[in-house]
Each structure stands twice: as C-alpha cells, then as structure tokens.
Backbone as CSV, one residue per row, in Angstrom:
resi,resn,N_x,N_y,N_z,CA_x,CA_y,CA_z,C_x,C_y,C_z
1,MET,-3.039,15.712,-32.062,-2.394,15.019,-31.066,-1.616,13.826,-32.046
2,GLU,-0.281,13.501,-31.559,0.413,12.742,-32.406,0.109,11.406,-31.850
3,GLU,0.221,10.257,-32.872,-0.121,8.784,-32.261,1.199,8.262,-31.393
4,GLU,0.455,7.744,-30.420,1.582,7.017,-29.387,2.163,5.845,-29.841
5,SER,3.616,5.717,-29.632,4.127,4.696,-30.069,4.068,3.401,-29.172
6,PHE,4.421,2.248,-29.669,4.181,1.006,-29.173,5.217,0.977,-27.610
7,PRO,4.684,0.690,-26.501,5.636,0.853,-25.631,6.604,-0.347,-25.047
8,VAL,7.767,-0.221,-25.936,8.546,-1.380,-25.853,9.333,-1.561,-24.557
9,VAL,9.853,-0.466,-23.776,10.557,-0.957,-22.487,9.175,-1.476,-21.616
10,LEU,8.195,-0.962,-21.568,7.156,-1.469,-20.619,7.060,-3.096,-21.075
11,PHE,7.148,-3.160,-22.261,6.552,-4.732,-22.591,7.726,-5.600,-22.284
12,LEU,9.079,-5.147,-22.306,10.127,-5.900,-22.013,10.253,-5.938,-20.369
13,PHE,9.878,-5.106,-19.748,9.712,-4.937,-18.138,8.520,-6.074,-17.726
14,SER,7.576,-5.833,-18.587,6.384,-6.915,-18.063,6.603,-8.417,-18.690
15,LEU,7.549,-8.412,-19.604,7.856,-9.888,-20.172,8.474,-10.597,-19.187
16,ALA,9.431,-9.928,-18.580,10.759,-10.716,-17.861,10.029,-11.383,-16.741
17,PRO,9.237,-10.992,-15.778,8.773,-11.627,-14.845,7.600,-12.793,-15.265
18,THR,7.108,-12.404,-16.412,6.027,-13.385,-17.059,6.822,-14.713,-17.679
19,VAL,7.932,-14.220,-18.081,8.636,-15.481,-18.806,9.003,-16.390,-17.584
20,CYS,9.488,-15.730,-16.604,10.329,-16.516,-15.507,9.004,-17.587,-14.973
21,PHE,8.083,-16.839,-14.628,6.787,-17.512,-13.895,6.594,-18.634,-14.888
22,MET,6.335,-18.235,-16.359,5.995,-19.553,-17.257,6.806,-20.596,-17.283
23,ILE,8.251,-20.323,-17.175,9.215,-21.404,-16.883,9.001,-22.129,-15.765
24,MET,8.861,-21.242,-14.800,8.922,-22.107,-13.235,7.478,-23.006,-13.212
25,TRP,6.541,-22.576,-13.522,5.452,-23.427,-13.322,5.243,-24.719,-13.725
26,PRO,5.670,-24.989,-14.811,5.732,-26.382,-15.299,7.035,-27.119,-14.877
27,THR,8.026,-26.700,-14.669,9.381,-27.152,-14.317,9.386,-27.421,-12.883
28,GLY,8.949,-26.391,-12.097,9.047,-26.447,-10.702,10.597,-25.814,-10.299
29,ASP,11.163,-25.197,-11.346,12.466,-24.547,-11.192,12.279,-23.310,-9.995
30,ASP,12.662,-23.526,-8.654,12.707,-22.398,-7.802,13.575,-21.331,-8.141
31,ASP,14.563,-21.452,-8.843,15.398,-20.281,-9.090,14.766,-19.180,-10.242
32,MET,13.929,-19.838,-11.158,12.895,-19.036,-11.883,12.037,-17.976,-11.052
33,TYR,11.422,-18.851,-9.989,10.550,-17.962,-9.043,11.002,-16.741,-8.651
34,TRP,12.482,-17.016,-8.001,13.034,-15.926,-7.314,13.635,-14.747,-8.469
35,GLY,13.896,-15.151,-9.588,14.189,-14.344,-10.783,12.942,-13.642,-11.164
36,ALA,11.788,-14.136,-10.996,10.432,-13.286,-11.148,10.260,-12.200,-10.055
37,ILE,10.590,-12.851,-9.104,10.362,-11.972,-7.852,11.338,-10.586,-7.807
38,MET,12.539,-10.818,-8.332,13.365,-9.816,-8.432,12.989,-8.866,-9.577
39,ALA,12.389,-9.545,-10.633,12.135,-8.382,-11.823,10.848,-7.830,-11.481
40,LEU,10.075,-8.196,-10.524,8.892,-7.443,-10.183,9.102,-6.095,-9.806
41,PRO,9.838,-5.512,-9.136,9.835,-4.169,-8.691,10.309,-3.201,-9.780
42,PHE,11.054,-3.921,-10.696,11.509,-3.069,-12.021,10.142,-2.820,-12.893
43,TRP,9.360,-4.031,-12.863,8.034,-3.930,-13.753,7.115,-3.007,-12.872
44,ALA,7.084,-3.020,-11.751,6.067,-2.052,-11.153,6.820,-0.721,-11.315
45,MET,7.953,-0.239,-11.339,8.615,1.096,-11.483,8.057,1.437,-12.934
46,ALA,8.227,0.585,-13.884,7.999,0.922,-15.337,6.734,1.112,-15.636
47,THR,5.793,0.225,-14.797,4.345,0.373,-14.917,3.809,1.929,-14.280
48,VAL,4.227,2.167,-13.204,3.794,3.392,-12.532,4.449,4.518,-13.442
49,HIS,5.644,4.514,-13.998,6.328,5.686,-14.896,5.350,5.788,-16.132
50,HIS,4.977,4.554,-16.795,4.133,4.515,-17.883,2.741,5.349,-17.568
51,VAL,2.319,4.728,-16.832,0.843,5.278,-16.383,0.885,6.888,-16.127
52,PHE,1.742,7.279,-15.194,1.829,8.659,-14.891,2.399,9.716,-16.221
53,THR,3.287,9.322,-16.895,3.858,9.894,-17.934,3.039,10.164,-19.281
54,ARG,1.991,9.197,-19.541,1.368,9.361,-20.875,-0.076,9.547,-20.639
55,PRO,-0.663,10.087,-21.589,-1.982,10.520,-21.529,-3.030,9.270,-21.375
56,HIS,-4.382,9.490,-21.004,-5.466,8.405,-21.068,-5.132,7.369,-19.934
57,LYS,-4.866,7.822,-18.659,-4.799,7.165,-17.562,-5.951,6.238,-17.315
58,ARG,-7.031,6.847,-17.633,-8.278,5.949,-17.029,-8.405,4.798,-18.048
59,GLN,-8.218,4.796,-19.166,-8.319,3.676,-20.235,-7.298,2.817,-19.990
60,ARG,-5.881,3.173,-19.705,-5.058,2.204,-19.161,-5.231,1.492,-17.897
61,LEU,-5.471,2.087,-16.905,-5.975,1.537,-15.744,-7.051,0.604,-15.935
62,SER,-8.262,1.058,-16.396,-9.480,0.210,-16.487,-8.971,-1.199,-17.379
63,THR,-8.335,-1.171,-18.458,-7.926,-2.407,-19.072,-6.772,-3.430,-18.340
64,PHE,-6.159,-2.489,-17.524,-5.165,-3.184,-16.638,-6.198,-3.989,-15.304
65,VAL,-7.018,-3.298,-14.859,-7.976,-4.019,-13.886,-8.810,-4.946,-14.502
66,GLN,-9.264,-5.007,-15.641,-10.280,-5.752,-16.491,-9.479,-6.938,-16.545
67,VAL,-8.202,-7.147,-17.205,-7.292,-7.991,-17.691,-7.028,-8.769,-16.224
68,ALA,-6.650,-8.129,-15.312,-6.090,-8.935,-14.251,-7.362,-9.508,-13.446
69,THR,-8.317,-8.725,-13.458,-9.594,-9.593,-12.854,-10.114,-10.772,-13.785
70,ALA,-10.006,-10.811,-14.801,-10.397,-11.833,-15.584,-9.430,-13.109,-15.661
71,SER,-8.302,-12.708,-15.367,-7.251,-13.594,-15.143,-7.561,-14.605,-13.877
72,VAL,-7.810,-13.786,-12.809,-8.329,-14.639,-11.576,-9.446,-15.611,-11.816
73,GLY,-10.512,-15.171,-12.683,-11.543,-15.842,-13.287,-11.087,-17.221,-14.033
74,VAL,-10.136,-17.035,-14.869,-9.433,-17.990,-15.772,-8.938,-18.938,-14.767
75,TRP,-8.130,-18.429,-13.875,-7.549,-19.587,-13.018,-8.324,-20.301,-12.108
76,LEU,-9.570,-19.534,-11.781,-10.444,-20.159,-10.834,-11.175,-21.349,-11.660
77,MET,-11.683,-21.036,-12.977,-12.377,-22.026,-14.004,-11.485,-23.309,-14.202
78,PHE,-10.047,-22.867,-14.572,-9.149,-23.886,-14.829,-8.903,-24.965,-13.359
79,PHE,-9.075,-24.272,-12.184,-8.745,-25.308,-11.000,-10.217,-26.041,-10.725
80,LEU,-11.319,-25.469,-11.137,-12.570,-26.341,-11.103,-12.679,-27.213,-12.184
81,ILE,-12.148,-27.048,-13.406,-12.100,-28.081,-14.253,-10.900,-29.187,-14.082
82,ALA,-9.626,-28.777,-13.903,-8.667,-29.520,-13.736,-8.476,-30.283,-12.387
83,GLY,-8.792,-29.550,-11.260,-8.856,-29.968,-10.028,-7.340,-29.502,-9.484
84,ASP,-6.972,-30.085,-8.284,-5.945,-29.842,-7.384,-4.493,-29.909,-8.458
85,PRO,-3.489,-28.888,-8.498,-2.398,-29.146,-9.185,-1.552,-30.125,-8.840
86,TRP,-1.642,-30.708,-7.703,-0.586,-31.829,-7.214,-0.794,-32.805,-8.130
87,HIS,-2.066,-33.113,-8.788,-2.136,-34.261,-9.483,-2.064,-33.938,-11.127
88,TRP,-1.598,-32.811,-11.498,-1.645,-32.729,-12.930,-0.304,-33.123,-13.612
89,GLU,-0.549,-33.430,-14.678,0.582,-34.024,-15.756,1.259,-32.639,-16.315
90,GLN,2.489,-32.854,-16.730,3.098,-32.037,-17.371,2.390,-31.037,-18.350
91,GLY,1.560,-31.502,-19.254,0.839,-30.992,-20.349,-0.090,-30.137,-19.603
92,THR,-0.643,-30.319,-18.560,-1.763,-29.496,-17.859,-1.129,-28.287,-17.268
93,PHE,0.169,-28.467,-16.778,0.759,-27.018,-16.649,0.968,-26.100,-17.615
94,VAL,1.490,-26.568,-18.895,1.638,-25.769,-19.668,0.317,-25.113,-20.273
95,VAL,-0.816,-25.975,-20.560,-1.871,-25.362,-21.049,-2.567,-24.181,-19.880
96,SER,-2.429,-24.582,-18.678,-2.563,-23.609,-17.779,-1.996,-22.223,-17.824
97,SER,-0.758,-22.351,-18.063,0.024,-21.130,-18.345,-0.380,-20.214,-19.455
98,PHE,-0.721,-21.043,-20.550,-1.106,-20.395,-21.636,-2.412,-19.720,-21.552
99,CYS,-3.577,-20.500,-20.798,-4.599,-19.920,-20.433,-4.683,-18.833,-19.718
100,SER,-3.726,-18.702,-18.752,-3.738,-17.516,-17.811,-3.444,-16.269,-18.563
101,LEU,-2.702,-16.501,-19.638,-2.251,-15.175,-20.568,-3.443,-14.822,-21.506
102,ALA,-4.586,-15.583,-21.523,-5.777,-15.402,-22.525,-6.227,-14.007,-22.376
103,PRO,-6.736,-13.544,-21.090,-7.193,-12.117,-20.931,-6.195,-11.176,-21.376
104,ALA,-5.034,-11.302,-21.231,-3.961,-10.329,-21.760,-3.907,-10.084,-23.175
105,PHE,-4.032,-11.255,-24.068,-4.155,-11.442,-25.367,-5.326,-10.856,-25.959
106,TYR,-6.629,-10.907,-25.371,-7.757,-10.544,-25.550,-7.792,-8.907,-25.515
107,GLY,-7.207,-8.469,-24.179,-7.074,-6.975,-23.952,-6.109,-6.325,-25.007
108,ALA,-5.094,-6.995,-25.496,-4.404,-6.398,-26.369,-4.833,-6.391,-27.846
109,PHE,-5.363,-7.444,-28.339,-5.663,-7.680,-29.795,-7.426,-7.303,-29.994
110,VAL,-8.106,-7.816,-28.943,-9.682,-7.728,-29.342,-10.221,-6.541,-28.862
111,ALA,-9.856,-5.965,-27.516,-10.694,-4.763,-27.003,-10.189,-3.540,-27.713
112,PRO,-9.052,-3.257,-28.176,-8.815,-2.158,-28.780,-9.406,-1.731,-29.872
113,GLU,-9.984,-2.866,-30.734,-10.870,-2.667,-31.857,-12.032,-2.012,-31.497
114,ARG,-12.569,-2.161,-30.456,-13.713,-1.511,-30.140,-13.504,-0.022,-29.590
115,ALA,-12.246,0.299,-29.351,-12.063,1.783,-28.745,-11.829,2.800,-29.833
116,ILE,-12.013,4.024,-29.506,-11.743,4.932,-30.608,-10.177,5.119,-30.866
117,GLU,-9.733,5.589,-31.846,-8.539,5.547,-32.217,-7.509,6.011,-31.314
118,GLU,-7.651,7.185,-30.636,-6.715,7.699,-29.710,-6.693,6.914,-28.354
119,HIS,-7.485,5.934,-28.113,-7.463,4.958,-26.781,-6.850,3.807,-27.147
120,ARG,-6.612,3.503,-28.442,-6.389,2.207,-28.703,-4.848,1.701,-27.989
121,MET,-3.962,2.577,-28.110,-2.582,2.117,-27.692,-2.745,2.323,-26.101
122,ALA,-3.612,3.059,-25.493,-3.706,3.080,-23.964,-4.359,1.726,-23.461
123,LYS,-5.116,1.103,-24.428,-5.709,-0.025,-24.027,-4.767,-1.159,-24.259
124,ILE,-3.973,-1.261,-25.177,-2.819,-2.204,-25.641,-1.745,-1.978,-24.546
125,SER,-1.442,-0.833,-23.911,-0.516,-0.843,-22.964,-0.878,-1.311,-21.672
126,GLY,-2.226,-0.937,-21.214,-2.830,-1.718,-20.247,-2.929,-3.161,-20.008
127,SER,-3.177,-3.740,-21.234,-3.052,-5.193,-21.148,-1.360,-5.802,-20.975
128,ILE,-0.608,-4.814,-21.769,0.933,-5.218,-21.516,1.434,-5.022,-19.874
129,MET,0.661,-4.271,-19.245,1.101,-3.923,-17.931,0.652,-5.058,-16.991
130,ALA,-0.454,-5.656,-17.459,-1.118,-6.650,-16.648,-0.408,-8.088,-16.852
131,LEU,0.488,-8.113,-17.814,1.061,-9.505,-17.936,1.397,-10.292,-16.897
132,PRO,2.425,-9.642,-16.070,2.759,-10.580,-14.822,1.635,-10.838,-13.835
133,LEU,0.642,-9.795,-13.695,-0.543,-10.142,-12.887,-1.529,-11.302,-13.521
134,CYS,-1.414,-11.630,-14.826,-2.165,-12.558,-15.342,-1.488,-14.021,-14.756
135,PHE,-0.453,-13.989,-14.493,0.051,-15.428,-13.931,0.078,-15.345,-12.513
136,MET,0.210,-14.074,-11.825,0.058,-14.056,-10.262,-1.348,-14.132,-9.900
137,ALA,-2.206,-14.209,-10.847,-3.607,-14.455,-10.480,-3.947,-15.642,-9.868
138,ILE,-2.909,-16.625,-9.998,-3.071,-17.798,-9.043,-3.228,-17.840,-7.711
139,PHE,-2.680,-16.714,-7.128,-2.576,-16.489,-5.693,-3.922,-16.210,-5.176
140,PRO,-4.692,-15.233,-5.663,-5.969,-15.192,-5.115,-6.927,-16.262,-5.369
141,ALA,-6.737,-16.942,-6.781,-7.457,-18.155,-7.050,-7.222,-19.299,-5.856
142,PHE,-6.091,-19.545,-5.621,-5.890,-20.484,-4.403,-6.550,-20.234,-3.183
143,LEU,-6.779,-18.868,-2.943,-7.452,-18.379,-1.599,-8.929,-18.757,-1.643
144,VAL,-9.536,-18.522,-2.829,-11.059,-18.750,-3.043,-11.106,-20.396,-2.974
145,LEU,-10.245,-21.159,-3.565,-10.478,-22.712,-3.267,-9.935,-23.157,-2.222
C-alpha cells in the first residue's frame, strides 16, 4: 500500500474558519464571525469528502471525536480557571484561543507516534478535520457553565 500524502486541501479548508474564529475572539470583530460561518459549509464538504474517499475511516473519525471532545474539556477548564469572559483582558482571550487548539496539536503531533505506520496520516488528518471544532467547542462549554 502506498503512503498517503498530507491532506493540503483539507488543511486549508479547516484553517479558514479557524483563523476567522481566532481573529474574531480577541478583537470582537463580528465580520470575522460571519466569515467563519460562511467557510464552515466548505470545511464540512471537504471533511466528508476526505473521510469517504480515503482508507482508515475509523482512525480518522476516532481522532476527530477525541480531539473535539478534549477541546470541550479544555474550554471548561479554562472557564473554571479564568472565570466569565466578560471580565477578561486582551491577553486572556489570546491565551484561551491557543489553549483551545492544544488538543488538535496533540492529536497531530503526539498521537500519531503511538500509531502503526499505516494509520499515522489518518490520525493526523483526523486532527486537522477537528481544527474548527476545537474553537467551536466553546458553545457546549458555555451550556455546561
């Protein structure tokens, strides 16, 4: 079986809404929010296409779910530590943005090292697919708090 290449198109479609959310969160720029919302259907189509046209669906989806679930946990812990976002300073918003992406970085760089060779790219692409959900995990975290 030939080695799977890095999913560049999936990465770009995942990066677009994530960057919009990352800019919107500390600045409060509502236009970036709508930019992210408009980019999400394209991300969803790229994600579904990637899952159904590549082998190792189970590894991709399991990493995707693990990263998204861990992001909800990260947001919950951050809200418990830092409190209500209405009283945050600019630096706290930036730190929370990067903390929300920590599960995706873990899933892309650390988790594939423990996987067998043929599943490594599947685990990396599962983490890439979850990038926008890492930031959108703030919504379930708000519901819990």
